[in-house]
C-alpha positions in Angstrom: 0.0 0.0 0.0 1.4 3.4 -0.9 1.2 6.9 0.6 -2.1 8.7 0.8 -2.9 12.4 0.9 -5.1 14.4 3.2 -6.6 17.4 1.4 -7.5 20.3 3.7 -10.3 22.8 3.1 -7.7 25.4 2.2 -6.4 23.1 -0.6 -3.2 22.0 1.1 -2.3 18.4 0.4 -0.7 16.6 3.3 1.1 13.4 2.5 0.5 10.4 4.9 2.2 7.1 5.1 0.4 3.8 4.7 -0.7 3.9 8.4 -2.0 7.5 8.2 0.9 9.2 9.9 2.4 12.4 8.4 5.4 11.8 6.2 6.7 15.3 7.1 6.2 16.2 10.7 6.5 20.0 9.9 3.2 19.7 8.0 1.3 19.4 11.3 -1.0 22.2 12.6 -4.3 22.3 14.3 -6.2 22.1 11.0 -4.3 18.9 10.1 -5.2 17.4 13.5 -8.9 18.3 13.1 -9.0 16.8 9.6 -7.2 13.6 10.8 -9.6 13.3 13.8 -12.7 13.9 11.6 -11.5 11.1 9.3 -11.5 8.9 12.4 -15.0 10.1 13.5 -13.5 12.1 16.4 -14.6 15.6 17.2 -11.7 17.2 19.1 -12.7 18.8 22.4 -10.5 20.8 24.8 -9.9 17.5 26.7 -8.5 16.0 23.5 -6.3 19.0 22.8 -4.8 18.9 26.4 -3.7 15.3 25.8 -2.5 15.9 22.2 -0.4 18.9 23.3 1.0 16.9 26.3 2.1 14.1 23.9 3.7 16.7 21.6 5.6 17.9 24.7 6.6 14.4 25.5 8.0 14.1 22.0 10.0 17.4 22.4 11.4 16.2 25.7 12.3 12.6 24.8 12.5 12.5 21.0 10.0 9.7 20.6 6.3 9.1 20.7 5.2 7.3 23.8 3.9 3.8 23.8 0.8 3.1 25.9 2.4 2.5 29.3 4.7 5.6 29.3 1.8 7.6 27.9 -0.5 6.6 30.7 2.2 7.4 33.3 3.0 10.8 31.7 -0.6 11.8 31.5 -1.2 10.8 35.1 1.9 12.8 36.2 0.8 15.9 34.4 -3.0 15.8 34.5 -3.8 13.8 37.6 -4.4 10.2 38.5 -8.0 10.3 37.3 -6.8 11.0 33.8 -3.7 8.8 33.9 -5.7 5.7 33.1 -6.0 3.7 29.9 -9.8 3.9 30.2 -9.8 7.7 30.2 -7.6 7.8 27.1 -9.6 5.1 25.3 -12.8 7.0 26.0 -11.3 10.1 24.2 -9.3 8.4 21.4 -10.6 4.9 21.0 -9.1 1.4 21.4 -5.4 2.3 20.7 -4.9 5.7 22.2 -1.1 5.9 22.0 -1.3 5.3 18.2 -4.2 7.6 17.7 -2.8 10.5 19.8 0.6 10.4 18.1 -1.1 10.3 14.7 -3.4 13.2 15.5 -0.5 15.1 17.1 1.5 14.8 13.9 4.2 12.6 15.5 5.8 9.3 14.4 4.2 6.0 15.2 5.2 4.9 18.7 7.9 2.2 18.2 6.4 -0.4 20.6 2.7 -0.2 19.5 1.2 -2.7 17.1 
């Protein structure tokens, strides 16, 4: 399967890899995140954005996208124990939150997620 493109309302074409991740991380912005989420049937709320921005911060700090276990710990440390649970993240982002959050956040696929 080859690369795909996401066409934004302003006409920009964003190239995605076969798994739906950006091929150029610098293409990411809020409009790209909204379009990717919409494609997944997700309407981004302020709660989604807090987690997406937190994962982008994780990427800046550590140079990689977090797999599920580090993601849950990081969210719990920064947003509180009630949000540092897989169930909370799955409620917002579906069954594979680490994959979805990284994709919506314009980051590479987490290395240890299938």
